[in-house]
C-alpha positions in Angstrom: 218.1 101.5 249.2 215.5 104.2 248.4 216.2 103.9 244.7 215.8 100.0 245.0 212.4 100.5 246.5 211.3 103.0 243.8 212.3 100.6 241.1 210.5 97.7 242.8 207.3 99.9 243.0 207.6 100.9 239.3 208.1 97.3 238.3 205.0 96.3 240.2 202.9 98.9 238.5 204.3 97.8 235.0 203.7 94.1 235.9 200.1 94.9 236.8 199.1 96.4 233.5 195.9 95.0 231.9 195.7 93.7 228.3 194.3 96.2 225.6 190.6 96.5 225.8 190.4 96.9 222.0 188.5 93.8 221.5 186.4 93.7 224.7 183.3 94.8 222.7 182.9 91.6 220.7 179.7 89.8 221.2 181.2 86.4 222.2 177.8 84.9 223.0 176.9 85.4 219.2 180.2 84.5 217.8 180.5 81.0 219.6 177.2 80.1 218.0 178.6 80.5 214.6 180.3 77.1 213.7 182.5 78.7 211.1 183.9 81.1 213.6 184.7 78.4 216.1 186.5 76.3 213.4 188.4 79.2 212.0 189.5 80.6 215.4 190.5 77.2 216.7 192.3 76.4 213.5 194.2 79.6 213.9 195.1 79.0 217.5 196.2 75.5 216.6 198.2 76.6 213.5 196.0 74.7 211.0 194.9 77.9 209.2 195.7 81.6 208.8 194.5 84.0 211.3 192.5 87.2 211.0 193.7 90.3 212.6 191.7 89.8 215.9 192.6 86.1 216.3 196.3 86.8 215.5 196.4 89.4 218.2 194.8 87.0 220.7 196.9 84.0 219.7 200.1 86.1 220.5 198.8 86.6 224.2 197.5 83.0 224.8 200.8 81.7 226.2 201.0 84.5 228.9 197.2 84.3 229.5 197.6 80.6 230.3 200.7 80.9 232.4 199.4 83.8 234.5 195.9 82.6 234.8 194.5 85.6 233.0 195.9 87.8 235.6 196.2 90.9 233.3 192.7 90.3 231.8 189.8 92.5 232.4 186.7 91.0 233.8 185.2 91.2 230.3 188.2 89.4 228.7 187.8 86.7 231.4 184.2 86.3 230.4 185.1 86.1 226.7 187.8 83.5 227.3 185.4 81.5 229.5 182.6 81.4 227.0 185.0 80.6 224.1 186.5 77.8 226.0 183.2 76.4 227.1 181.9 76.4 223.5 185.2 75.0 222.3 184.9 72.2 224.6 181.3 71.5 223.7 181.5 71.9 220.0 185.0 70.9 219.0 186.1 68.7 222.0 189.2 67.4 220.1 190.3 71.0 219.4 189.8 71.8 223.0 192.0 69.1 224.0 194.6 70.1 221.3 194.3 73.9 222.5 195.1 72.7 226.1 198.1 70.6 225.1 199.4 73.2 222.8 199.4 75.9 225.4 200.0 73.8 228.5 201.9 70.7 227.3 202.7 69.7 230.9 199.3 70.2 232.2 200.6 72.8 234.9 198.5 75.9 234.3 195.1 75.2 232.6 193.1 74.1 235.5 194.2 77.2 237.4 193.3 79.4 234.4 189.8 77.8 234.3 189.3 78.4 237.9 190.5 82.1 237.5 188.0 82.8 234.6 185.1 80.9 236.1 183.7 83.8 238.1 
């Protein structure tokens, strides 16, 4: 029984890990004001064009981020995602809808995600 509890505690710690902070220093407020960045990144996330290193890294994490409502995100990452989605919705509304559909085709997770990153 004791071994089982130790394993459970270890799994809880592993499960609580945050995403890497490698890209937390990006200036998202500046980036989202660059139309080419918004088109290129949305194109990457929607499989329309190649990804650069940063967007490829983020793209791999998006399914889990959506399903877990950014549970493993740092506060900075939540801010980055919130700003990106706000601007995607404003600048490229069709891509915003396509992004939601691609990463949450049954419309189960996305509203919860948006609430989780709204703070």
